[in-house]
C-alpha angles and dihedrals in degrees: 000000000000118000115235116225091191127217122312116268122259121285122228131207114230114263113262115262132204115256126204112216131187122198097158098097116348117003112260128174122190119192129158091348094307122117121211126196129202089272091054099068103078101272141309098304098049089045089051091051090054093050094048091052092046089054087058096039113183091004120103117242116203124235090240090056094048092049091050092050096043095051101030096242090310104091121173119246093259092049096129100052090038089055091048092051089049088055091053089051091049091049092054094055099035101043109011111192095010097085113183093347095075130088094291106071136182116234130176107304095349153015140281139189107231108236091206090063101041131072104195126185093214091056092049090052093050091047094051093047091048094051092045092053088064100039135086118260096261091055096035099054099062089047093051091049090055092047094049089048086061093050094073096139140009119294111268091007088174092057110067105154116047117092092226090057090049092051095046090048092055090051093050090046088057090051090049088051090050090051093051094048092047090049090050093049092046090048091052092047087056093048094251100134099165092055089045091054092048095054093039092050087055090049096053090041089057097038113019091177094061107107092188090058088050091049092050089049096049096043091049091053090050091050090048090058093251103124094154090057089044092054092049089052090048088054092050091049092047093050094046092046091047095047100041104030104016093235139106134237115282128252094271090058094042091053087050089052093053093050092049091047088054090047092056097041132076131224110300094017089058090052093049091049091050091051095049091049089052092051093045089056089051095052092044089054092047088053092051090051094049087050092056091246128142113314109275127242107253124224120216119260091235092055091051093046089052093048087048089052094051093049095043091051092049093048094049092053090045090054093047089051092053 
């Protein structure tokens, strides 16, 4: 009698494991002690599927949307089966042995990266920035430092060509600028002017048209006891805003300029500068009125009379000296 060996026992998929993924700078995936780079994920299209899903971490993305992004609105006739084959390739590299039970999951009509199984640097950055925006300076600054330590490179640094990557990179760059400005403002509120100047300098370098960044820099320089550098920064800001946007610095910066002019001037010269700035504001307001702009802020006749007396006195003595 032939001995029966029976049917093979059941097979089990590996239990899903958490993965740590970096998309700020070059793509990097860490799982079970292995480190995968952008070239370890089965090719450009599987890699881009992963990146698109990570940008929507925890939110399903439809197959139609993935097809539109992957092929720039011009998909091949076999786009759907091709997409599904790319997902299979990605799964083999990203979660070997786990099949559909890993971080990359299939949902009705699309795919999703399970937020419970993914530690993503971009998600951590956004969370820290959001918390810092609603925290006091002392709590916000450590969170902003950690967030900015994560932002070591541009978002999706391994993905240079697709339009969706360019758009997402620009949005993230704006969030990094916001984090730098908020870090500078928090540091200044905690009387740490050197740190404030450092963060604000990075913000103005990255976005020279951001007046809030210039304000953080100039006020930081003023707090650091560097009025000469602050005036130089004000002049750079004024020139850039005038050249690129056709506008001038706002009232907070102009007030800082007046304070720093006083700090760098002595006695009579300080009074003269104040008078000239007062008359300058009056002339600017008069020009705005003539151009049918917003109603100007009027200066009292007594203030103008005092300013004229200061200037007249200075000019008379200057002429006698000549």
